[in-house]
C-alpha positions as CSV (number, residue, x, y, z in Angstrom):
1,M,18.9,-12.9,-75.8
2,G,18.5,-10.1,-77.8
3,L,16.1,-9.6,-81.0
4,K,19.7,-8.9,-82.7
5,Q,21.6,-11.7,-81.8
6,Q,18.2,-14.0,-82.8
7,Y,18.3,-12.1,-85.8
8,R,21.9,-13.4,-86.9
9,L,21.1,-16.9,-85.5
10,R,18.2,-17.3,-87.6
11,L,20.5,-16.0,-90.9
12,L,23.2,-18.4,-89.9
13,R,21.0,-21.0,-90.1
14,K,19.4,-20.0,-93.4
15,Q,23.1,-20.0,-94.7
16,R,23.9,-23.6,-93.5
17,L,20.8,-24.6,-95.5
18,W,21.8,-22.6,-98.7
19,R,25.2,-24.2,-98.6
20,A,23.7,-28.1,-97.9
21,R,21.8,-27.4,-101.2
22,R,24.6,-26.2,-103.1
23,R,26.7,-28.5,-101.7
24,A,24.3,-31.4,-102.4
25,G,26.2,-31.5,-106.2
26,D,29.6,-33.0,-104.8
27,L,27.7,-36.1,-104.3
28,R,26.7,-39.0,-106.6
29,V,24.0,-41.9,-105.7
30,V,25.9,-45.1,-105.3
31,A,22.6,-47.0,-103.9
32,D,19.6,-45.6,-103.3
33,R,16.9,-47.0,-101.2
34,T,15.4,-44.5,-99.5
35,G,12.0,-45.7,-101.1
36,R,12.0,-48.2,-98.4
37,I,12.1,-46.1,-95.3
38,R,9.1,-46.1,-93.3
39,S,7.2,-43.3,-91.6
40,D,8.3,-44.6,-88.0
41,D,12.1,-45.7,-88.8
42,I,14.8,-44.4,-86.8
43,L,17.0,-43.2,-89.4
44,L,20.9,-43.2,-89.2
45,F,23.4,-40.6,-90.9
46,C,27.4,-40.8,-91.2
47,T,30.1,-39.2,-93.1
48,L,33.2,-41.6,-93.4
49,R,36.1,-42.4,-95.2
50,N,38.4,-46.0,-95.2
51,E,36.5,-47.6,-92.4
52,R,35.6,-51.0,-94.0
53,I,37.1,-52.6,-91.3
54,R,34.9,-51.1,-88.4
55,L,31.4,-51.4,-91.0
56,P,30.2,-55.2,-89.8
57,Y,30.0,-54.6,-86.2
58,F,28.9,-50.5,-86.4
59,L,26.2,-51.8,-88.6
60,D,25.2,-54.5,-86.4
61,Y,25.2,-52.7,-83.4
62,Y,23.0,-49.9,-84.7
63,R,20.4,-52.3,-86.2
64,K,20.0,-54.0,-83.0
65,M,19.5,-51.0,-80.9
66,G,16.3,-50.4,-83.8
67,V,18.2,-48.1,-86.4
68,G,15.7,-48.5,-89.9
69,H,17.7,-47.4,-92.2
70,F,21.4,-45.5,-92.8
71,L,22.1,-42.6,-94.9
72,F,26.3,-42.8,-95.7
73,V,28.2,-39.9,-97.4
74,D,31.6,-41.9,-98.8
75,N,34.5,-39.5,-98.9
76,G,36.5,-40.9,-101.3
77,S,37.4,-44.4,-100.0
78,T,39.4,-46.7,-101.4
79,D,39.4,-49.6,-98.9
80,G,36.4,-51.1,-100.2
81,S,33.8,-49.4,-97.5
82,R,31.6,-47.9,-100.7
83,D,31.0,-51.2,-102.5
84,Y,30.5,-53.0,-98.8
85,L,27.8,-50.2,-98.1
86,A,25.9,-50.5,-101.3
87,R,25.8,-54.3,-100.6
88,Q,23.9,-53.8,-97.4
89,S,19.8,-53.7,-97.9
90,D,19.2,-51.5,-95.6
91,T,21.7,-48.4,-96.3
92,S,21.7,-45.6,-98.9
93,V,24.8,-44.7,-100.1
94,W,26.1,-41.6,-101.7
95,T,29.5,-41.0,-102.8
96,T,32.1,-37.8,-103.2
97,T,35.5,-36.8,-103.8
98,A,34.9,-33.1,-103.0
99,S,36.9,-31.4,-100.0
100,Y,35.8,-32.9,-96.6
101,R,36.8,-29.3,-95.4
102,Q,35.2,-27.3,-97.9
103,A,31.6,-29.1,-97.3
104,G,32.2,-27.6,-93.5
105,F,33.9,-30.8,-92.6
106,G,31.3,-33.2,-94.0
107,I,28.4,-31.4,-91.9
108,D,27.0,-29.5,-95.2
109,W,26.5,-33.0,-97.1
110,L,24.5,-34.8,-93.9
111,N,22.8,-31.6,-93.7
112,G,21.7,-31.7,-97.2
113,L,20.7,-35.2,-97.0
114,L,18.8,-34.8,-93.2
115,R,16.7,-31.9,-94.8
116,R,15.8,-34.1,-97.6
117,Y,14.7,-37.4,-96.0
118,A,14.7,-36.9,-92.2
119,H,11.7,-34.9,-91.9
120,G,9.6,-36.1,-89.3
121,H,11.9,-38.9,-88.2
122,W,14.2,-39.2,-85.4
123,A,17.4,-38.7,-87.0
124,L,20.8,-39.9,-85.2
125,T,24.4,-38.5,-86.8
126,V,27.5,-40.2,-86.0
127,D,30.7,-41.1,-87.0
128,P,31.7,-44.8,-87.9
129,D,33.5,-45.1,-84.4
130,E,31.1,-43.6,-82.2
131,F,28.5,-45.7,-80.2
132,L,25.7,-44.5,-78.3
133,V,24.6,-45.8,-74.8
134,Y,21.5,-44.5,-73.0
135,P,19.6,-45.3,-70.0
136,F,18.4,-49.0,-70.2
137,C,19.9,-49.5,-73.5
138,D,20.4,-53.2,-72.4
139,R,16.9,-53.7,-72.1
140,R,15.0,-51.1,-74.2
141,P,15.0,-50.3,-78.0
142,L,16.1,-47.4,-79.1
143,D,12.4,-46.3,-80.3
144,A,11.4,-47.1,-76.6
145,L,13.4,-43.9,-75.9
146,T,12.3,-41.7,-78.8
147,D,8.6,-42.2,-78.0
148,W,9.1,-41.6,-74.5
149,M,10.9,-38.5,-75.5
150,A,8.1,-37.4,-77.7
151,S,5.5,-37.9,-75.2
152,C,7.5,-35.2,-73.1
153,S,8.0,-32.8,-76.2
154,I,11.9,-33.2,-75.8
155,R,13.4,-33.0,-79.7
156,S,16.6,-33.8,-79.0
157,L,19.2,-36.1,-76.9
158,S,22.3,-35.0,-75.9
159,A,25.5,-37.5,-75.6
160,M,29.1,-36.7,-74.1
161,L,32.1,-38.3,-76.3
162,I,33.9,-40.5,-74.2
163,D,37.3,-41.8,-75.5
164,M,37.9,-45.5,-74.9
165,Y,41.6,-46.9,-74.9
166,P,43.0,-50.0,-74.4
167,R,44.9,-51.0,-71.2
168,E,48.3,-51.5,-73.1
169,A,50.0,-49.6,-75.9
170,I,47.6,-48.8,-78.7
171,G,48.4,-51.1,-81.3
172,A,49.3,-54.0,-79.0
173,A,46.7,-55.9,-79.7
174,T,45.1,-56.3,-83.5
175,Y,41.7,-55.5,-84.5
176,R,39.6,-57.8,-86.5
177,E,36.5,-57.4,-88.5
178,G,33.0,-57.6,-87.0
179,Q,34.8,-57.3,-83.7
180,D,33.3,-55.3,-80.6
181,P,36.2,-52.7,-80.5
182,F,35.2,-52.8,-76.6
183,E,37.0,-56.1,-75.8
184,I,40.2,-54.1,-76.7
185,A,39.3,-50.5,-75.9
186,Q,37.7,-51.0,-72.3
187,W,38.9,-48.3,-70.3
188,F,38.2,-44.4,-70.1
189,D,38.7,-41.4,-67.9
190,A,36.1,-41.1,-65.3
191,G,36.8,-37.6,-64.4
192,N,39.1,-34.7,-65.8
193,Y,36.7,-33.3,-67.9
194,Q,36.0,-29.2,-67.8
195,I,32.7,-27.8,-68.3
196,S,31.4,-24.3,-70.1
197,R,28.3,-22.9,-71.3
198,N,28.2,-21.2,-75.0
199,E,25.8,-18.2,-74.5
200,T,25.6,-17.7,-78.0
201,Y,24.1,-21.3,-78.6
202,G,22.8,-22.3,-75.7
203,N,25.3,-25.5,-75.2
204,L,27.5,-27.1,-72.8
205,W,31.3,-27.2,-74.0
206,I,32.6,-30.1,-72.7
207,Q,36.9,-30.7,-73.1
208,G,38.9,-33.1,-71.1
209,G,39.8,-36.9,-71.3
210,P,42.6,-39.0,-72.6
211,R,43.2,-36.7,-75.8
212,S,43.2,-33.4,-73.5
213,R,45.4,-35.2,-70.8
214,V,47.7,-36.7,-73.0
215,F,48.0,-34.7,-76.5
216,F,46.9,-30.9,-75.2
217,A,48.4,-30.9,-71.7
218,D,50.1,-28.2,-72.1
219,R,46.9,-26.4,-73.8
220,P,43.7,-27.9,-72.8
221,R,41.4,-25.0,-74.2
222,A,42.5,-26.5,-77.7
223,A,41.4,-30.1,-77.0
224,P,38.7,-31.7,-79.3
225,A,35.2,-30.9,-78.1
226,L,33.4,-33.6,-76.3
227,N,29.6,-32.2,-76.1
228,K,27.4,-33.6,-78.8
229,V,23.6,-33.4,-79.6
230,P,23.6,-36.8,-82.1
231,L,19.8,-37.7,-81.9
232,V,17.2,-35.0,-83.2
233,R,13.4,-35.7,-83.9
234,W,14.1,-33.8,-86.9
235,H,12.9,-30.8,-89.2
236,R,13.6,-29.8,-92.9
237,N,14.4,-26.2,-91.5
238,Y,17.2,-27.7,-88.6
239,A,20.9,-27.2,-89.3
240,Y,24.2,-28.4,-87.6
241,I,26.3,-25.9,-87.3
242,S,29.3,-27.5,-86.1
243,S,29.5,-30.9,-86.3
244,T,27.2,-32.5,-84.2
245,H,28.5,-30.0,-81.3
246,M,25.6,-27.5,-81.7
247,L,22.7,-27.1,-83.8
248,L,19.7,-24.4,-84.7
249,P,17.8,-23.7,-84.0
250,R,19.2,-22.6,-80.5
251,G,16.6,-24.6,-78.3
252,L,17.4,-27.8,-79.2
253,N,21.0,-27.4,-77.7
254,A,19.1,-27.2,-74.2
255,T,19.6,-30.9,-73.8
256,Y,21.0,-31.1,-70.0
257,D,18.4,-29.2,-67.9
258,R,14.6,-28.6,-68.2
259,W,12.3,-26.9,-66.4
260,G,14.6,-27.1,-63.3
261,G,15.4,-30.5,-63.4
262,E,17.9,-32.8,-64.9
263,Q,17.3,-34.3,-68.5
264,V,17.9,-37.4,-70.2
265,S,21.3,-37.8,-71.8
266,G,23.8,-40.6,-73.1
267,C,27.1,-41.1,-74.1
268,L,28.9,-42.1,-77.4
269,L,31.9,-44.6,-76.5
270,H,34.6,-43.5,-79.0
271,A,36.4,-46.4,-80.6
272,K,39.2,-44.4,-82.0
273,F,42.4,-45.5,-80.2
274,L,42.5,-49.1,-81.6
275,D,45.7,-50.4,-83.6
276,T,44.3,-49.0,-86.9
277,F,44.6,-45.2,-84.9
278,G,48.5,-44.5,-86.4
279,G,47.8,-45.2,-90.2
280,K,44.4,-42.8,-90.0
281,A,46.2,-40.0,-88.2
282,E,48.9,-40.2,-91.0
283,E,46.6,-40.0,-93.4
284,E,44.4,-37.3,-92.7
285,L,47.4,-35.5,-91.2
286,Q,48.5,-35.9,-95.3
287,R,45.1,-34.6,-96.6
288,G,44.9,-32.0,-94.2
289,E,41.5,-31.8,-94.3
290,H,40.2,-31.2,-90.9
291,Y,39.8,-28.5,-88.2
292,A,41.9,-26.2,-87.6
293,Q,44.7,-26.9,-90.4
294,S,44.4,-30.6,-88.6
295,R,46.0,-29.4,-85.8
296,E,44.6,-32.5,-83.2
297,Y,46.3,-35.0,-86.1
298,M,49.4,-32.7,-85.5
299,A,49.3,-33.4,-82.0
300,Y,48.6,-37.2,-82.4
301,R,51.4,-37.8,-84.9
302,D,54.1,-35.9,-82.4
303,R,52.9,-38.7,-79.6
304,M,52.7,-41.5,-82.1
305,E,56.4,-41.4,-82.5
306,H,56.7,-43.2,-79.2
307,E,55.0,-46.4,-77.7
308,L,51.5,-44.5,-76.6
309,V,49.7,-45.9,-73.5
310,L,46.8,-43.9,-72.7
311,W,46.2,-45.6,-69.5
312,S,46.9,-44.6,-66.2
313,R,46.4,-45.1,-62.7
314,W,42.9,-42.9,-62.7
315,S,41.3,-44.8,-65.4
316,E,38.2,-46.7,-65.1
317,Q,37.0,-49.8,-67.2
318,Y,33.7,-49.7,-68.7
319,V,30.9,-51.8,-67.1
320,N,27.6,-50.6,-68.6
321,W,25.2,-47.8,-69.0
322,R,24.6,-47.4,-65.1
323,Q,28.4,-46.8,-64.2
324,L,28.5,-43.7,-66.3
325,E,25.2,-42.5,-64.9
326,I,26.8,-43.1,-61.4
327,L,30.0,-41.2,-62.5
328,G,27.7,-38.5,-63.4
329,L,28.9,-38.8,-67.2
330,M,24.7,-39.5,-68.3
331,S,21.3,-39.1,-66.9
332,K,18.1,-40.9,-67.5
333,G,16.2,-38.0,-65.9
334,N,13.3,-38.7,-64.9
335,W,12.7,-42.0,-67.4
336,A,11.7,-44.5,-65.4
């Protein structure tokens, strides 16, 4: 990379950090328990709106994984999400009714909180419908992974987003509060992924899966990106650029190969396609706060006019992380 490009990326990172400081004024504290954060805590950062039904399982899942403190930005929920989170002893909550789109689709708010609270911590940044799986997650807590990564001077973990869906039509089964969503959404696309490298940022760009196959079959390049870097040993001068798809400094995106060998990676199981999907899609389309004039949600609406089944004869039922490794969707690298 030339000096001019390096300068442009440094300038972009400073610009994003400046935006984060400016957007901090959007946020109002609801519950601040950050004084309880311990020096070795793994922190989770999340922006949400009207996700009350998902929160009990989400919190339980990541508590069992070893997250020490949760930091949430509630973007104008009307379903009790904010009050529910404020009652949890291991959460800090901010609220805002400001524009999600104008805040970089929420990432400006999270960059600000990451800068203020995550310096020196491992920080996991996910949506309420994203569930991290990583090698040996069935018997090793998250800090076993982060301790090993730190010993190898690995600062970030990539995790491909895997869209999960039910065998029957979306909406045929009712999701209950506190339920494991993957009791319903048990299936995923084992193949059907396209990968390219973003030469500017150094990250892999991954598309495909059921959203590409069903909603963007005629324009696959417009399908949502599935590449994410959700887990980072944070420094106050880091900044996410586009959701958690990529961040700066650029070296944090070099997450798949290292010194000629395959690097450890995980997956984010995406529990989007439950019976709540139709109402959520319509709400977000009406708000018009998402990327590219809510193009993704327009595609959802067009298909949701009919009974929607994402399952196909090529779908595979989820078993565990080892299955994902065998399929080449994640890797344990040289972590044994």
